[in-house]
C-alpha positions in Angstrom: 220.3 221.4 -28.5 223.6 222.5 -27.0 222.3 222.2 -23.5 221.1 218.6 -24.2 224.5 217.7 -25.7 226.3 219.2 -22.7 224.0 217.2 -20.3 224.5 214.0 -22.2 228.3 214.5 -22.1 228.1 215.2 -18.4 226.1 212.0 -17.7 228.5 210.0 -19.8 231.5 211.3 -17.9 229.7 210.6 -14.6 229.2 207.0 -15.7 233.0 206.8 -16.4 233.7 208.2 -13.0 231.4 205.7 -11.4 233.5 202.9 -12.9 236.6 204.6 -11.8 235.4 204.7 -8.2 234.3 201.1 -8.5 231.8 201.1 -5.6 229.8 204.3 -6.5 226.2 203.4 -7.2 224.2 206.6 -7.6 224.8 209.8 -9.5 223.1 212.0 -7.0 223.6 215.4 -8.7 225.2 216.7 -11.9 226.0 220.4 -11.7 228.1 223.0 -13.5 231.2 222.2 -11.5 231.1 218.5 -11.1 229.2 215.4 -9.9 228.0 214.1 -6.6 228.4 210.3 -6.3 227.0 208.1 -3.6 228.9 204.9 -2.8 227.0 201.6 -2.1 228.2 201.8 1.5 226.0 204.9 1.9 222.8 203.5 0.5 220.2 202.9 3.2 217.8 199.9 2.9 214.7 199.6 5.0 215.5 196.0 5.8 218.7 197.1 7.5 216.8 198.5 10.5 218.2 196.9 13.7 220.5 194.7 11.6 223.3 196.7 9.9 224.6 200.2 9.4 225.7 202.3 6.4 228.1 205.2 5.9 226.9 208.8 5.4 229.2 210.4 2.9 229.0 211.5 -0.7 231.8 212.1 -3.1 232.1 215.4 -5.0 234.1 215.0 -8.2 235.0 218.4 -9.9 235.4 218.4 -13.6 238.9 217.9 -14.9 240.3 217.3 -11.4 243.7 215.8 -11.0 243.5 213.5 -7.9 247.2 214.0 -7.2 246.4 217.2 -5.4 243.5 218.5 -3.2 240.5 219.8 -5.2 241.0 223.6 -5.5 237.7 224.6 -4.0 237.6 222.0 -1.2 237.7 223.3 2.4 241.0 222.7 4.3 241.8 222.2 8.0 242.8 225.9 8.2 239.7 227.3 6.6 237.4 225.1 8.7 239.3 226.0 11.9 238.8 229.7 11.0 235.1 229.2 10.2 234.5 227.4 13.5 236.5 229.7 15.7 239.4 227.5 16.6 242.1 229.8 15.4 242.9 233.5 14.9 240.2 234.9 12.7 241.2 235.8 9.1 238.8 238.0 7.2 236.7 235.8 5.0 238.4 232.6 6.0 239.5 232.1 2.4 240.4 228.6 1.4 243.7 229.6 -0.2 244.5 232.4 2.2 244.0 230.8 5.6 247.0 228.8 6.9 246.7 228.6 10.7 245.6 225.2 11.8 244.2 224.2 15.2 246.8 223.4 17.9 244.3 222.0 20.5 243.2 218.6 21.7 243.5 216.4 24.7 242.9 212.7 25.7 241.7 210.7 22.8 239.2 210.6 20.0 238.1 207.1 19.0 236.8 206.5 15.5 234.5 203.4 15.2 234.1 202.0 11.6 233.5 198.8 9.9 235.9 196.8 7.6 239.6 197.9 7.1 241.6 200.6 5.5 245.1 199.1 5.1 246.6 202.5 4.5 244.9 204.4 7.3 248.0 205.7 9.0 249.7 206.5 5.7 246.6 208.4 4.6 246.5 210.4 7.8 250.1 211.5 7.5 249.8 212.4 3.8 246.9 214.6 4.8 248.8 216.1 7.8 251.9 216.9 5.7 249.8 218.5 3.0 248.1 220.9 5.4 250.8 221.6 8.0 249.3 219.5 10.8 251.5 217.6 13.3 252.4 214.0 12.4 250.1 211.4 13.9 251.8 208.0 13.9 252.1 204.8 15.8 255.7 205.7 16.6 254.9 209.0 18.3 251.9 207.5 20.2 249.3 209.7 18.4 247.8 207.0 16.3 246.7 203.4 17.1 244.7 200.8 15.3 242.6 198.1 17.0 240.6 195.3 15.5 237.6 195.0 17.7 237.0 191.3 17.0 240.7 190.4 17.2 241.6 190.0 13.5 242.1 192.3 10.5 238.7 192.9 8.8 238.1 192.6 5.0 238.9 195.7 2.9 236.1 197.8 1.4 237.9 200.3 -1.0 235.9 203.4 -1.9 233.3 202.6 0.8 234.0 202.0 4.5 237.7 202.4 3.7 237.2 205.9 2.4 235.0 206.6 5.5 237.9 205.6 7.7 240.2 208.1 6.0 237.6 210.8 6.2 237.0 210.2 9.9 240.5 210.1 11.2 241.6 213.1 9.1 238.7 215.4 10.2 239.1 214.5 13.9 242.9 215.1 13.7 242.4 218.4 11.8 240.3 219.9 14.5 242.1 218.4 17.5 245.7 217.5 16.5 246.9 217.1 20.0 244.4 214.3 20.8 245.3 210.7 20.3 243.5 209.1 17.4 242.3 205.5 18.1 240.8 203.8 15.1 238.7 200.8 16.0 237.7 198.6 13.1 234.7 196.2 13.4 234.8 193.0 11.3 231.7 194.1 9.3 228.8 196.6 9.4 226.5 194.3 11.3 225.1 196.2 14.3 226.4 193.5 16.7 229.9 194.0 15.4 229.8 197.8 15.6 228.4 197.9 19.1 231.1 195.5 20.3 233.6 197.9 18.6 231.9 200.8 20.4 232.5 199.2 23.7 236.2 198.5 22.9 236.7 202.1 21.7 235.1 203.5 24.8 237.3 201.5 27.1 240.4 202.7 25.2 239.3 206.3 25.5 238.7 205.9 29.2 242.2 204.4 29.5 243.6 207.4 27.7 242.1 209.7 30.3 238.9 210.5 28.5 237.7 212.1 25.3 235.3 211.4 22.5 234.0 208.7 20.2 232.7 209.5 16.7 230.5 207.3 14.6 229.8 208.4 11.0 227.5 205.4 10.4 223.8 204.9 11.0 220.9 202.7 10.3 217.1 203.2 10.3 215.5 203.5 13.7 214.2 200.3 15.2 212.5 199.5 18.5 215.6 197.4 19.5 217.6 200.6 19.7 216.3 201.3 23.2 218.3 198.3 24.4 221.4 199.5 22.6 221.7 202.9 24.1 223.8 201.4 26.9 226.7 201.1 24.4 226.9 204.9 24.4 227.1 205.3 28.2 230.7 205.1 29.3 232.3 207.3 31.9 234.5 210.0 30.6 233.4 209.6 26.9 231.3 211.9 24.8 229.7 210.1 21.8 228.9 211.6 18.4 227.0 210.2 15.4 225.9 211.3 12.0 222.1 211.9 11.6 222.1 210.7 8.0 222.1 212.1 4.4 218.7 211.4 3.0 217.1 214.6 4.3 214.6 212.5 6.3 214.2 211.5 9.9 217.3 210.7 12.0 219.1 207.4 11.9 220.4 205.5 14.9 222.6 205.9 16.9 222.3 209.7 16.4 218.7 209.4 17.7 220.0 208.1 21.0 219.8 210.7 23.9 223.3 209.4 24.8 224.8 210.6 21.6 225.5 214.1 20.2 223.5 214.1 16.9 225.6 215.7 14.2 223.6 217.5 11.5 224.9 219.2 8.4 225.3 222.7 6.8 226.4 224.1 3.5 229.2 226.7 3.7 228.3 230.0 1.9 231.0 232.0 0.2 231.0 235.1 -2.0 234.0 235.8 -4.1 235.9 233.2 -2.0 235.0 234.8 1.3 233.0 233.0 4.0 229.7 234.7 4.6 227.8 232.1 6.7 226.2 228.7 6.7 222.8 227.4 5.8 221.1 224.1 6.5 222.1 221.4 4.1 219.1 219.8 2.4 220.5 216.3 2.8 220.9 216.5 6.6 218.5 214.2 8.4 216.7 215.6 11.4 213.5 215.4 13.3 212.0 213.8 16.4 213.0 210.2 17.2 210.4 207.6 16.6 211.3 205.6 19.8 213.5 207.7 22.1 211.9 210.0 24.7 212.9 213.6 25.3 216.1 213.8 27.5 216.2 216.4 30.3 218.8 218.5 28.5 216.1 219.2 25.8 213.5 220.5 28.3 214.5 224.0 27.1 213.1 223.1 23.6 210.2 221.0 24.9 207.7 223.2 23.0 209.4 222.1 19.7 210.2 218.5 20.3 207.3 217.6 22.6 208.0 214.3 24.3 210.5 212.9 21.8 214.3 213.2 21.5 214.9 216.0 18.9 217.8 215.9 16.4 220.3 217.2 15.6 222.1 218.8 18.5 224.9 220.6 16.6 225.7 221.0 12.9 228.8 221.6 10.7 229.8 221.4 7.1 228.3 218.5 5.3 227.4 219.6 1.7 229.5 217.7 -0.9 229.9 220.9 -2.9 231.5 222.7 0.1 233.1 219.7 1.6 236.8 219.2 2.7 239.6 217.7 0.9 240.4 214.1 2.0 243.2 211.7 1.1 242.6 208.0 0.6 245.3 205.9 -1.1 243.1 202.8 -1.1 241.4 202.1 -4.4 243.6 204.8 -6.0 241.2 207.5 -5.0 243.9 209.7 -3.6 242.7 213.3 -3.2 239.0 213.9 -3.3 236.3 216.2 -1.9 233.8 214.7 0.5 230.4 215.7 2.0 227.7 214.2 4.1 227.1 214.1 7.9 230.0 211.6 7.9 232.0 214.9 7.8 230.1 216.8 10.5 230.4 214.0 13.1 234.2 213.8 13.3 234.4 217.6 12.7 232.2 218.3 15.7 233.9 215.6 17.9 237.2 217.3 17.1 235.9 220.7 17.9 234.4 219.6 21.2 237.6 217.8 22.1 239.6 221.0 21.2 237.5 222.9 23.7 238.9 220.7 26.4 236.0 221.1 28.8 236.3 217.4 29.5 232.7 216.5 30.0 232.2 213.1 31.8 229.3 212.0 29.6 227.3 213.0 26.6 224.5 214.1 28.9 226.9 216.5 30.7 228.2 217.8 27.4 224.7 218.5 26.0 223.3 219.9 29.2 226.1 222.4 29.2 225.7 223.2 25.5 221.9 223.7 25.7 222.4 225.9 28.8 225.0 228.0 27.2 222.9 228.3 24.1 219.9 229.6 26.1 222.0 232.2 27.9 224.6 233.3 25.3 223.3 232.1 21.9 224.6 234.7 19.5 228.1 234.7 21.1 228.5 230.9 21.1 226.7 229.5 18.1 226.0 230.4 14.4 222.2 230.2 14.0 221.4 228.9 10.5 218.0 230.5 9.5 217.9 229.5 5.9 217.8 226.0 4.3 215.6 223.0 4.9 215.5 219.2 4.7 212.6 217.2 3.4 210.5 217.7 6.5 211.6 220.8 8.3 213.0 224.3 7.7 215.7 226.3 9.5 214.4 229.0 11.8 215.7 231.3 14.4 216.9 229.3 17.4 216.9 225.5 17.6 215.4 223.6 14.7 215.2 220.0 13.2 217.8 220.8 10.5 220.9 222.2 12.3 219.8 221.9 16.0 221.4 224.6 18.1 223.6 225.6 15.1 227.3 225.4 14.3 230.1 226.4 16.7 231.6 229.9 16.5 233.8 229.6 19.6 235.1 226.8 21.8 233.0 228.2 24.7 230.2 226.0 25.8 231.4 223.0 23.8 
């Protein structure tokens, strides 16, 4: 009886939280420590294939959390930099005992999103101040905002607006010396986002090169073969989230011209980092339409003649996600998961490595080559966990790809 009452109380509180977030549509999970809420912007609809995209994040709401401060168990820029080998290693990479942040980055990282976050620059600097990162502002030349279609898009608080805050903060956390270029499309229609992609790529090229990260996706569709061209710009490495349903990859992550970002769950024991496992929500598998690129010939026995996803993976579980600040919609501090986290994280990590690949193909050819020759020294191989179709296994798999970074070598 007590457990029933507790569950009923939990569901009631979750419903209240849904109304507080305004746009949250699904209670994905109710656990002993909080709730996982999925916003409307992250709900995929089959009819969206080839038409419009969705975000790939989920909101973890701890019980009794005061949004005026970061959630106490959320990962930080310092703890993530420690886990992924960007800083001096601290035993256990504890969330509250690791303070050194990344000091790397070059060129630019473009973030392509739909709609508008009117407080994006303010959000980024609240986040940076909280965690000891360098300021990234319009005045110091680190931050710029561009409207891809020429005018300010509509606002989508708690949805795409929160996605924007997440993306710019994660990219800056891993590569604080890179310029952050936020390119906002007028809406989430594919045509608007692809135009924004082209705008972003030209801006990255003008900045001397770098990366472009896309935390959005849509169901695969035959028309995607004609859209791969938007992810082929000299001097730009593209990243995209594979998706959060645990199913087959979305597009553009399925494109061979994009680094497909899968997800992991961070494992801790007594607060100390012990490893990562594949996150059950991480999409992955063979593309329905894209053929196997040459850089994946080394895993041809696994992927056959199709492009396999993901390529790399990083933290994406809402329960082990990072702290994010978003003033819009009075969300303030919250904890976020989904492959919307892993895409900008991995873009920032690759940017921090400063190997300056001239294309996604060059980046991935190098990564797969390094993985074959020096796997254990360059990557963390997740061998536990699964999504709906595949299980993690030694070496490359359809849940975490090569794995997650443990050094900047080969990235």
